[in-house]
C-alpha positions as CSV (number, residue, x, y, z in Angstrom):
1,M,0.0,0.0,0.0
2,A,1.6,3.4,-1.1
3,L,1.3,6.6,0.7
4,T,-1.5,8.9,0.0
5,Q,-0.9,12.6,-0.3
6,H,-2.8,14.7,2.2
7,T,-4.4,16.7,-0.8
8,D,-5.8,13.4,-2.1
9,L,-6.9,11.8,1.2
10,I,-10.3,13.3,1.4
11,P,-11.0,15.4,-1.7
12,E,-14.5,16.5,-0.7
13,S,-14.6,20.1,0.4
14,T,-17.0,19.6,3.3
15,I,-15.9,17.1,6.0
16,V,-18.4,16.0,8.6
17,I,-16.8,14.2,11.6
18,F,-19.1,11.9,13.5
19,S,-17.3,11.9,16.8
20,P,-18.6,9.5,19.3
21,H,-17.2,11.4,22.3
22,F,-15.5,14.7,23.5
23,D,-11.9,14.0,22.4
24,D,-12.6,11.8,19.2
25,V,-12.0,14.4,16.6
26,L,-8.4,14.8,17.8
27,F,-8.1,11.1,18.2
28,M,-9.5,10.3,14.7
29,L,-8.4,13.1,12.5
30,G,-6.0,15.3,14.5
31,G,-2.9,14.0,12.6
32,Y,-4.5,14.7,9.2
33,I,-5.9,18.2,10.3
34,N,-2.3,19.1,11.6
35,E,-0.9,18.1,8.2
36,L,-3.4,20.4,6.4
37,K,-2.3,23.2,8.7
38,K,1.3,22.7,8.0
39,Q,0.6,22.9,4.3
40,S,-1.7,25.9,4.5
41,L,-4.6,23.8,3.2
42,M,-7.2,24.4,5.9
43,Q,-9.1,27.0,3.8
44,T,-9.8,24.2,1.3
45,K,-12.1,22.4,3.7
46,N,-15.3,23.2,5.8
47,F,-15.4,21.2,8.9
48,H,-18.5,20.2,10.8
49,V,-18.1,18.4,14.1
50,I,-21.0,16.2,15.5
51,I,-20.5,15.0,19.1
52,I,-22.9,12.1,19.4
53,F,-22.7,10.7,23.1
54,S,-22.5,14.2,24.5
55,R,-24.2,13.5,27.9
56,S,-21.4,12.2,29.9
57,N,-20.6,11.0,33.5
58,Y,-17.0,9.9,32.7
59,L,-13.9,11.4,34.2
60,A,-10.6,9.4,33.9
61,G,-9.5,7.9,37.1
62,T,-12.4,8.5,39.3
63,G,-13.4,4.9,39.9
64,E,-16.9,4.3,41.2
65,G,-17.8,7.9,40.2
66,N,-18.0,6.7,36.7
67,F,-21.1,4.7,37.7
68,D,-22.8,7.6,39.1
69,S,-25.4,8.8,36.7
70,S,-27.1,11.4,38.8
71,P,-27.8,14.8,37.3
72,D,-25.0,16.5,39.4
73,R,-22.4,14.0,38.1
74,I,-23.5,14.4,34.5
75,K,-23.4,18.2,34.8
76,L,-19.9,17.9,36.4
77,A,-18.5,15.6,33.7
78,T,-20.3,17.1,30.7
79,G,-19.3,20.5,31.6
80,K,-15.6,19.8,32.0
81,R,-15.4,17.6,28.8
82,L,-17.4,20.0,26.7
83,L,-15.1,23.0,27.5
84,E,-12.0,20.8,27.1
85,D,-13.2,19.8,23.7
86,Q,-14.0,23.2,22.6
87,D,-10.6,24.4,23.6
88,C,-8.8,21.6,21.7
89,N,-10.9,22.0,18.7
90,D,-10.4,25.7,18.6
91,E,-6.6,25.1,18.7
92,L,-6.8,22.3,16.1
93,F,-9.1,24.0,13.5
94,G,-8.9,27.6,14.5
95,R,-11.6,29.3,16.6
96,F,-14.8,30.0,14.7
97,T,-13.7,28.2,11.6
98,Y,-15.7,25.1,12.1
99,T,-19.1,24.4,13.3
100,Y,-19.9,22.2,16.3
101,E,-23.2,20.2,17.1
102,L,-24.1,18.0,20.2
103,L,-26.6,15.3,19.7
104,G,-27.3,14.7,23.3
105,E,-27.1,10.8,23.4
106,N,-26.3,9.2,26.8
107,E,-22.7,8.0,26.9
108,C,-21.8,4.4,27.7
109,F,-21.3,4.8,31.3
110,T,-24.5,6.8,31.8
111,R,-26.2,3.8,30.2
112,G,-24.9,1.6,32.9
113,K,-22.0,0.0,30.8
114,S,-19.1,-1.7,32.7
115,F,-15.3,-1.3,32.0
116,A,-13.8,-3.9,29.6
117,D,-10.9,-6.0,30.7
118,S,-8.2,-3.6,29.4
119,E,-5.4,-1.4,30.5
120,M,-7.7,1.5,29.3
121,E,-11.0,2.6,30.7
122,F,-13.7,1.9,28.2
123,P,-16.7,-0.5,27.8
124,H,-16.5,-3.2,25.1
125,G,-19.6,-4.1,23.2
126,M,-20.9,-5.5,19.9
127,Y,-24.3,-6.5,18.6
128,A,-24.8,-9.3,21.0
129,D,-24.3,-6.8,23.9
130,F,-27.0,-4.3,22.7
131,D,-29.8,-3.5,25.0
132,E,-33.0,-1.7,24.2
133,E,-31.5,1.8,24.6
134,D,-28.5,0.8,22.4
135,H,-30.8,-0.3,19.6
136,A,-32.8,3.0,19.8
137,I,-29.6,4.9,19.5
138,F,-28.5,2.9,16.5
139,E,-31.7,3.7,14.7
140,R,-31.6,7.3,15.4
141,M,-28.1,7.2,14.2
142,K,-29.0,5.6,10.8
143,A,-31.7,8.3,10.3
144,R,-29.1,11.2,11.0
145,I,-26.6,9.6,8.8
146,E,-29.0,9.1,6.0
147,A,-29.9,12.8,6.1
148,W,-26.3,13.9,5.8
149,S,-25.6,11.3,3.0
150,E,-27.7,13.2,0.5
151,I,-25.3,16.1,0.3
152,D,-22.9,16.3,-2.6
153,D,-19.1,17.0,-2.3
154,T,-19.3,15.9,1.3
155,A,-17.1,13.5,3.4
156,L,-18.8,11.7,6.3
157,V,-16.1,10.3,8.7
158,F,-16.8,7.6,11.3
159,P,-14.6,5.6,13.7
160,T,-13.4,2.0,12.8
161,A,-14.1,1.0,16.3
162,I,-10.9,-0.9,16.9
163,K,-11.4,-2.8,20.1
164,E,-15.2,-2.3,19.9
165,H,-15.7,0.5,22.4
166,I,-19.6,0.2,22.3
167,D,-20.3,3.8,21.5
168,H,-17.8,3.6,18.6
169,F,-19.2,0.3,17.4
170,I,-22.7,1.7,17.3
171,T,-21.5,4.7,15.3
172,R,-19.5,2.5,12.8
173,E,-22.2,0.0,12.3
174,A,-25.1,2.6,11.7
175,A,-22.7,4.1,9.1
176,I,-21.8,1.1,7.2
177,E,-25.6,0.0,7.1
178,V,-26.5,3.4,5.5
179,A,-23.4,3.2,3.1
180,K,-24.5,-0.2,1.8
181,E,-27.9,1.1,0.8
182,D,-26.0,2.8,-2.0
183,K,-28.4,5.8,-2.2
184,H,-26.0,8.4,-1.0
185,S,-24.3,11.3,-2.6
186,A,-21.8,11.8,0.1
187,T,-18.6,9.6,0.5
188,F,-18.2,7.5,3.6
189,Y,-14.8,7.2,5.4
190,F,-13.8,5.1,8.3
191,Q,-10.9,6.5,10.2
192,E,-8.7,4.4,12.6
193,D,-9.4,5.5,16.1
194,K,-6.8,6.3,18.7
195,P,-5.4,5.0,21.0
196,Y,-7.2,1.7,20.5
197,G,-5.2,0.8,17.4
198,G,-1.8,0.7,19.2
199,I,-3.1,-1.4,22.2
200,A,-5.3,-3.8,20.2
201,D,-4.3,-7.5,20.3
202,A,-4.1,-9.7,17.2
203,E,-7.6,-11.0,17.4
204,E,-9.0,-7.4,17.7
205,L,-7.0,-6.2,14.7
206,S,-8.2,-9.3,12.9
207,R,-11.8,-8.1,13.4
208,L,-10.8,-4.7,11.9
209,D,-9.4,-6.5,8.9
210,S,-12.6,-8.6,8.7
211,F,-14.8,-5.4,8.6
212,V,-12.5,-3.8,6.0
213,T,-12.5,-6.9,3.7
214,A,-16.3,-7.6,4.2
215,N,-17.2,-4.1,3.1
216,K,-14.6,-3.8,0.4
217,L,-13.0,-0.6,2.0
218,R,-10.0,0.8,0.5
219,G,-7.3,1.9,2.9
220,R,-5.4,5.2,2.5
221,T,-2.3,5.6,4.5
222,Y,-0.8,8.9,5.1
223,T,2.1,10.5,7.1
224,C,1.4,12.4,10.4
225,D,3.0,13.5,13.6
226,P,1.7,11.5,16.5
227,E,3.5,13.7,19.0
228,S,1.4,16.7,18.0
229,V,-1.8,14.8,18.8
230,I,-0.4,13.6,22.1
231,Q,0.7,17.1,22.9
232,L,-2.9,18.5,22.2
233,A,-4.4,15.6,24.1
234,F,-2.4,16.1,27.3
235,K,-2.7,19.8,27.1
236,H,-6.5,20.1,26.7
237,Y,-8.2,16.8,27.8
238,V,-6.9,16.8,31.4
239,S,-10.0,15.1,32.7
240,Q,-10.0,12.4,30.1
241,V,-6.6,11.1,29.2
242,E,-4.6,8.3,30.6
243,E,-0.8,7.4,30.1
244,V,-1.7,4.5,28.0
245,Y,-3.0,6.9,25.2
246,K,0.6,7.8,24.5
247,T,1.7,4.2,24.1
248,G,-1.4,3.5,21.9
249,I,-0.9,6.6,19.6
250,R,2.8,6.0,19.1
251,R,2.8,2.4,18.6
252,R,0.1,2.3,15.9
253,A,1.8,5.2,14.0
254,Q,5.1,3.2,14.0
255,T,3.4,-0.1,13.0
256,L,1.8,1.5,9.9
257,Q,5.2,3.3,9.1
258,Q,6.9,-0.1,9.1
259,E,4.2,-1.8,7.2
260,I,4.7,0.3,4.1
261,N,8.2,1.3,4.8
262,A,7.2,5.0,5.0
263,P,9.7,7.8,5.8
264,Q,7.5,9.0,8.9
265,P,5.0,7.7,11.3
266,C,1.5,7.1,9.6
267,D,-2.1,6.9,10.1
268,R,-5.0,5.2,8.0
269,I,-8.3,5.9,6.8
270,Y,-10.6,3.7,4.7
271,V,-13.2,4.8,2.1
272,Y,-16.2,3.0,1.2
273,P,-16.4,2.1,-2.6
274,S,-18.7,4.5,-4.6
């Protein structure tokens, strides 16, 4: 697989990022956006950010507090995370140069999900783990994506859900169902999400490969600077990040670099065939 130039990576002029949580814009497309900035190409794109699971009670390292879904806890966590996200995105894109939308869905821990058996705090989940609320979110996501998919010259970007964080999985699966209807004018992209790619085991990465193969996705690998993503994450997301994020971000960038013998660390996005 050859390197894709940043100008060719997402040719559409409008990029809509379906970010499961406060922080996933950076952890999905931060490397790409920083490369556009370096090359003075930001003015060629219009960015619209959609935060899906924006009612949160999660704060890193607070233990049992993450199972408190009281209004006060949600106000505390959501307020902190919202302001951190806006500050990071302002630095990433430039203040007032992008649009920002909150969908108001309940995040995983407000829905009573449990931590996965992992060095990172997140809840694993696939179709077999869906409850009634998850199914309802899934159907709402499909309807929202269908509406956006009707717009020409538009890229819709979703996570690949490496390691199957349940919120990322719902987002990805709703997107691929709409994509497979083949009624859309927009182009569907699936960006590797961090830091999951760098801490996933062989079985988890094989499930990503199966998703890519089953849906005939085409990978596009591009150079990036993982340290710039880490710097922004640990500067802004002080209530959200863990040290393992650094390991995951660096390791996957190095693996992709070695895979194609690239001169710099890399990232990867996949496009659904039109």
